[in-house]
C-alpha positions as a Markdown table, in Angstrom:
| # | Residue | x | y | z |
|---|---|---|---|---|
| 1 | Met | 0.1 | -0.1 | 0.1 |
| 2 | Arg | 2.9 | 2.3 | 0.6 |
| 3 | Pro | 4.2 | 2.2 | -2.9 |
| 4 | Leu | 0.7 | 3.2 | -3.9 |
| 5 | Leu | 0.3 | 5.9 | -1.8 |
| 6 | Leu | 3.5 | 7.2 | -2.7 |
| 7 | Leu | 2.8 | 7.0 | -6.6 |
| 8 | Ser | -0.6 | 9.0 | -5.7 |
| 9 | Ala | 1.2 | 11.6 | -4.0 |
| 10 | Leu | 3.6 | 12.2 | -6.7 |
| 11 | Ala | 0.6 | 12.3 | -9.3 |
| 12 | Val | -0.9 | 14.8 | -7.4 |
| 13 | Ser | 2.4 | 16.7 | -7.0 |
| 14 | Val | 3.1 | 16.6 | -11.0 |
| 15 | Ser | -0.6 | 17.8 | -11.8 |
| 16 | Ser | -0.3 | 20.6 | -9.5 |
| 17 | Val | 3.0 | 22.0 | -10.9 |
| 18 | Met | 1.9 | 21.5 | -14.3 |
| 19 | Thr | -1.2 | 23.8 | -13.7 |
| 20 | Leu | 0.7 | 26.3 | -12.0 |
| 21 | Ser | 3.1 | 26.4 | -14.9 |
| 22 | Ser | -0.1 | 27.0 | -17.1 |
| 23 | Cys | -1.1 | 30.1 | -15.4 |
| 24 | Lys | 2.5 | 31.5 | -15.5 |
| 25 | Met | 2.4 | 30.8 | -19.3 |
| 26 | Met | -1.2 | 32.3 | -19.7 |
| 27 | Arg | 0.1 | 35.3 | -18.0 |
| 28 | Ala | 3.1 | 36.0 | -19.9 |
| 29 | Ile | 0.9 | 35.1 | -23.2 |
| 30 | Thr | -1.8 | 37.2 | -22.2 |
| 31 | Pro | -1.1 | 40.9 | -21.4 |
| 32 | Asp | -3.1 | 43.0 | -18.4 |
| 33 | Ile | -6.0 | 44.9 | -19.8 |
| 34 | Ser | -7.8 | 47.6 | -17.8 |
| 35 | Leu | -11.1 | 48.3 | -18.7 |
| 36 | Pro | -12.0 | 51.8 | -19.3 |
| 37 | Lys | -14.3 | 53.5 | -16.8 |
| 38 | Leu | -17.6 | 54.7 | -18.3 |
| 39 | Gly | -19.9 | 57.6 | -16.8 |
| 40 | Leu | -22.2 | 60.1 | -18.0 |
| 41 | Pro | -21.3 | 62.9 | -19.8 |
| 42 | Ser | -20.9 | 65.8 | -17.5 |
| 43 | Arg | -22.7 | 69.5 | -17.3 |
| 44 | Asn | -19.8 | 70.9 | -19.1 |
| 45 | Thr | -19.9 | 68.4 | -21.8 |
| 46 | Ile | -23.4 | 68.8 | -22.4 |
| 47 | Ala | -22.8 | 72.8 | -22.7 |
| 48 | Ala | -19.8 | 72.1 | -25.1 |
| 49 | Ile | -22.4 | 70.1 | -27.2 |
| 50 | Ile | -25.2 | 72.5 | -27.2 |
| 51 | Pro | -23.9 | 76.3 | -28.2 |
| 52 | Gly | -25.3 | 79.2 | -26.5 |
| 53 | Met | -25.0 | 77.2 | -23.2 |
| 54 | Gly | -22.8 | 78.3 | -20.3 |
| 55 | Pro | -22.3 | 77.3 | -16.7 |
| 56 | Glu | -25.0 | 75.5 | -14.4 |
| 57 | Asp | -28.0 | 77.5 | -14.0 |
| 58 | Lys | -27.9 | 78.5 | -10.5 |
| 59 | Ala | -28.6 | 81.9 | -8.9 |
| 60 | Ser | -27.2 | 80.8 | -5.4 |
| 61 | Gly | -26.1 | 78.2 | -3.3 |
| 62 | Glu | -29.4 | 78.3 | -1.9 |
| 63 | Asp | -30.9 | 77.7 | -5.1 |
| 64 | Pro | -32.9 | 74.6 | -5.2 |
| 65 | Gln | -33.3 | 72.4 | -8.4 |
| 66 | Val | -36.5 | 72.1 | -9.3 |
| 67 | Pro | -38.2 | 70.0 | -12.3 |
| 68 | Phe | -38.9 | 71.7 | -15.5 |
| 69 | Asn | -41.3 | 70.7 | -18.5 |
| 70 | Ser | -40.9 | 73.6 | -21.4 |
| 71 | Arg | -44.3 | 73.5 | -21.8 |
| 72 | Gly | -45.4 | 74.0 | -18.5 |
| 73 | Thr | -45.5 | 77.0 | -16.1 |
| 74 | Leu | -42.8 | 78.6 | -14.0 |
| 75 | Gly | -42.9 | 78.4 | -10.4 |
| 76 | Tyr | -41.0 | 79.0 | -7.1 |
| 77 | Gly | -37.1 | 77.4 | -7.6 |
| 78 | His | -37.2 | 77.5 | -11.4 |
| 79 | Thr | -34.2 | 79.2 | -12.9 |
| 80 | Leu | -34.0 | 81.0 | -16.1 |
| 81 | Arg | -30.8 | 82.1 | -18.0 |
| 82 | Phe | -31.7 | 84.7 | -20.2 |
| 83 | Glu | -30.5 | 87.7 | -22.5 |
| 84 | Val | -32.4 | 90.8 | -23.4 |
| 85 | Tyr | -31.3 | 93.1 | -26.5 |
| 86 | Glu | -32.5 | 96.0 | -27.7 |
| 87 | Gly | -33.2 | 97.4 | -31.3 |
| 88 | Ala | -33.8 | 95.6 | -34.4 |
| 89 | Arg | -31.3 | 96.2 | -37.4 |
| 90 | Ser | -28.1 | 97.0 | -35.0 |
| 91 | Ala | -28.8 | 95.2 | -31.5 |
| 92 | Ser | -27.2 | 95.8 | -28.5 |
| 93 | Arg | -27.4 | 93.6 | -25.6 |
| 94 | Val | -28.9 | 95.4 | -22.3 |
| 95 | Tyr | -29.0 | 92.5 | -19.9 |
| 96 | Ser | -27.7 | 89.1 | -19.3 |
| 97 | Gly | -27.9 | 86.7 | -16.3 |
| 98 | Ile | -29.1 | 84.0 | -14.3 |
| 99 | Val | -32.5 | 84.4 | -11.8 |
| 100 | Met | -34.5 | 82.3 | -9.9 |
| 101 | Val | -38.2 | 83.1 | -9.4 |
| 102 | Asp | -39.0 | 83.6 | -5.8 |
| 103 | Thr | -41.6 | 82.6 | -3.4 |
| 104 | Glu | -43.9 | 85.3 | -4.8 |
| 105 | Gly | -43.6 | 84.4 | -8.4 |
| 106 | Leu | -41.1 | 87.3 | -9.1 |
| 107 | Leu | -37.6 | 87.6 | -11.2 |
| 108 | Ala | -35.5 | 90.2 | -9.8 |
| 109 | Leu | -33.9 | 92.4 | -12.4 |
| 110 | Gly | -32.1 | 94.9 | -10.5 |
| 111 | Glu | -32.5 | 98.4 | -11.4 |
| 112 | Val | -35.2 | 97.6 | -14.0 |
| 113 | Gly | -37.3 | 96.1 | -11.0 |
| 114 | Ser | -39.2 | 92.8 | -11.2 |
| 115 | Ala | -41.4 | 90.8 | -13.9 |
| 116 | Arg | -44.0 | 88.5 | -12.5 |
| 117 | Val | -43.9 | 85.0 | -14.0 |
| 118 | Gly | -44.9 | 82.7 | -11.6 |
| 119 | Gly | -47.5 | 80.3 | -13.4 |
| 120 | Leu | -46.8 | 81.8 | -16.9 |
| 121 | Arg | -45.5 | 79.5 | -19.6 |
| 122 | Leu | -42.2 | 80.6 | -21.6 |
| 123 | Pro | -43.7 | 82.1 | -24.1 |
| 124 | Gln | -45.8 | 84.6 | -21.7 |
| 125 | Ala | -42.6 | 84.9 | -19.4 |
| 126 | Ala | -40.6 | 86.2 | -22.2 |
| 127 | Glu | -43.2 | 88.6 | -22.8 |
| 128 | Ala | -43.4 | 89.9 | -18.8 |
| 129 | Ile | -39.8 | 90.1 | -19.0 |
| 130 | Ala | -39.7 | 92.4 | -21.8 |
| 131 | Thr | -42.4 | 94.8 | -20.5 |
| 132 | Ala | -40.4 | 95.1 | -17.3 |
| 133 | Phe | -37.5 | 96.3 | -18.8 |
| 134 | Arg | -39.4 | 98.2 | -21.4 |
| 135 | Leu | -41.0 | 100.4 | -18.2 |
| 136 | Gly | -38.5 | 100.0 | -15.6 |
| 137 | Gly | -35.7 | 100.3 | -18.4 |
| 138 | Lys | -37.4 | 103.0 | -20.5 |
| 139 | His | -36.1 | 101.4 | -23.6 |
| 140 | Thr | -38.0 | 102.7 | -26.5 |
| 141 | Arg | -36.5 | 100.5 | -29.5 |
| 142 | Pro | -37.9 | 97.0 | -30.1 |
| 143 | Leu | -36.7 | 94.7 | -27.2 |
| 144 | Thr | -36.0 | 90.9 | -27.7 |
| 145 | Val | -36.0 | 88.2 | -24.8 |
| 146 | His | -33.9 | 85.0 | -25.5 |
| 147 | Ile | -34.5 | 82.6 | -22.9 |
| 148 | Val | -31.6 | 80.4 | -23.2 |
| 149 | Ser | -32.4 | 77.9 | -20.8 |
| 150 | Val | -34.3 | 76.9 | -17.5 |
| 151 | Glu | -33.0 | 74.5 | -15.0 |
| 152 | Asn | -30.4 | 73.4 | -17.1 |
| 153 | Thr | -32.6 | 72.4 | -19.8 |
| 154 | Pro | -31.8 | 74.4 | -23.2 |
| 155 | Val | -34.7 | 75.7 | -25.0 |
| 156 | Val | -35.9 | 77.3 | -28.5 |
| 157 | Ser | -38.9 | 79.1 | -29.2 |
| 158 | Ile | -41.3 | 78.7 | -31.8 |
| 159 | Asn | -43.8 | 81.3 | -32.4 |
| 160 | Gly | -45.7 | 83.4 | -35.2 |
| 161 | Asp | -47.9 | 81.3 | -37.8 |
| 162 | Val | -48.3 | 78.5 | -35.5 |
| 163 | Arg | -51.3 | 77.0 | -33.5 |
| 164 | Glu | -49.2 | 78.3 | -30.5 |
| 165 | Ala | -46.4 | 79.6 | -29.5 |
| 166 | Glu | -43.8 | 77.2 | -27.4 |
| 167 | Phe | -40.2 | 76.4 | -26.2 |
| 168 | Ile | -38.9 | 73.1 | -26.7 |
| 169 | Pro | -35.5 | 71.3 | -25.4 |
| 170 | Ala | -32.9 | 72.1 | -28.0 |
| 171 | Phe | -30.5 | 69.6 | -28.8 |
| 172 | Glu | -27.3 | 68.4 | -30.6 |
| 173 | Asn | -27.7 | 68.8 | -34.7 |
| 174 | Met | -31.5 | 70.0 | -34.0 |
| 175 | Gly | -32.7 | 71.1 | -37.3 |
| 176 | Val | -35.2 | 74.0 | -38.1 |
| 177 | Lys | -37.7 | 71.6 | -39.5 |
| 178 | His | -37.7 | 69.7 | -36.6 |
| 179 | Ala | -38.3 | 72.2 | -34.5 |
| 180 | Val | -41.1 | 73.5 | -36.3 |
| 181 | Thr | -42.6 | 69.9 | -36.6 |
| 182 | Val | -42.3 | 69.6 | -33.0 |
| 183 | Val | -45.2 | 72.3 | -32.4 |
| 184 | Gly | -47.3 | 71.0 | -35.2 |
| 185 | Gly | -45.9 | 73.0 | -38.0 |
| 186 | Arg | -48.2 | 76.3 | -39.5 |
| 187 | Lys | -51.6 | 77.2 | -38.8 |
| 188 | Gln | -54.1 | 75.2 | -41.5 |
| 189 | Gly | -55.0 | 76.6 | -44.2 |
| 190 | Ser | -51.8 | 79.2 | -44.1 |
| 191 | Ala | -50.2 | 79.9 | -47.3 |
| 192 | Ala | -47.1 | 81.8 | -45.9 |
| 193 | Arg | -43.9 | 80.2 | -46.2 |
| 194 | Gly | -41.4 | 82.9 | -44.8 |
| 195 | Val | -39.5 | 82.1 | -41.5 |
| 196 | Tyr | -37.6 | 84.6 | -38.9 |
| 197 | Ile | -34.9 | 83.4 | -36.7 |
| 198 | Ala | -33.6 | 85.6 | -33.9 |
| 199 | Arg | -30.4 | 85.4 | -32.3 |
| 200 | Glu | -28.5 | 88.1 | -30.1 |
| 201 | Gly | -31.0 | 90.2 | -31.1 |
| 202 | Gln | -30.6 | 89.9 | -34.7 |
| 203 | Arg | -33.3 | 88.6 | -37.1 |
| 204 | Asn | -32.7 | 86.9 | -40.2 |
| 205 | Phe | -35.0 | 86.0 | -42.7 |
| 206 | Phe | -35.4 | 83.0 | -44.8 |
| 207 | Thr | -37.8 | 82.5 | -47.7 |
| 208 | Ser | -38.6 | 78.8 | -46.4 |
| 209 | Ile | -38.4 | 76.1 | -43.6 |
| 210 | Glu | -36.5 | 74.3 | -46.4 |
| 211 | Ser | -33.8 | 77.3 | -46.5 |
| 212 | Ala | -33.6 | 77.8 | -43.3 |
| 213 | Glu | -33.0 | 74.1 | -42.7 |
| 214 | Ala | -30.0 | 74.3 | -45.4 |
| 215 | Arg | -28.5 | 77.4 | -43.8 |
| 216 | Trp | -29.0 | 77.7 | -40.4 |
| 217 | Gln | -28.1 | 75.3 | -37.0 |
| 218 | Pro | -30.2 | 76.4 | -34.4 |
| 219 | Arg | -28.9 | 76.6 | -31.0 |
| 220 | Ala | -30.1 | 77.1 | -27.2 |
| 221 | Gly | -31.8 | 80.6 | -26.9 |
| 222 | Asp | -32.9 | 81.0 | -30.9 |
| 223 | Ile | -36.4 | 82.7 | -31.6 |
| 224 | Ile | -38.0 | 80.9 | -34.5 |
| 225 | Thr | -40.7 | 82.9 | -36.1 |
| 226 | Leu | -43.1 | 81.7 | -38.9 |
| 227 | Ser | -43.9 | 84.9 | -41.2 |
| 228 | Pro | -48.1 | 84.8 | -41.2 |
| 229 | Asp | -48.2 | 87.0 | -44.0 |
| 230 | Ile | -44.5 | 86.1 | -46.5 |
């Protein structure tokens, strides 16, 4: 029995040595591969993708994060990034800032005063901001309000010859035709074709949606106006 036990032990030892040698050979043949760490894009990356965006929409350290729907109404805690331009042909910027809706539904606009936007949708809020600057700032030339984002959601405005003026979220490679389609297109029976697109207070005219689609890349803050009579 002893010779058998000795042979059995010897077989186990040889098997172990062969297994260890195989492992060493595999390590020598197969290089160490470190897998990349995957993660979501940062806010700065998104800002770079969507032209017109900047740092985080935050008015102060106490500014809360509030859910936002571009077709919904504004309320306490919603933070807007917007710019105001005066003039049509040679527009000049009169305001640029990030402001939070306070508990009374107001946007504090410094020396201009305030705009009551609580309970309003973005198209009406833009009008309220323009009115505040027109009265408080005593501006006589036309004013254009570009709302760039709300709660870090970049937006584009579509108005004019549409069923209802709306703001929709902007995204990378967004086209004019897509933006118009999202709001339902022109009013039923409309024969107009002209399109105006405003950026930084300057309005650009296109003879059709197709022309605008080919020549213009929308970005956050743009205002797309479908002409009702051209």
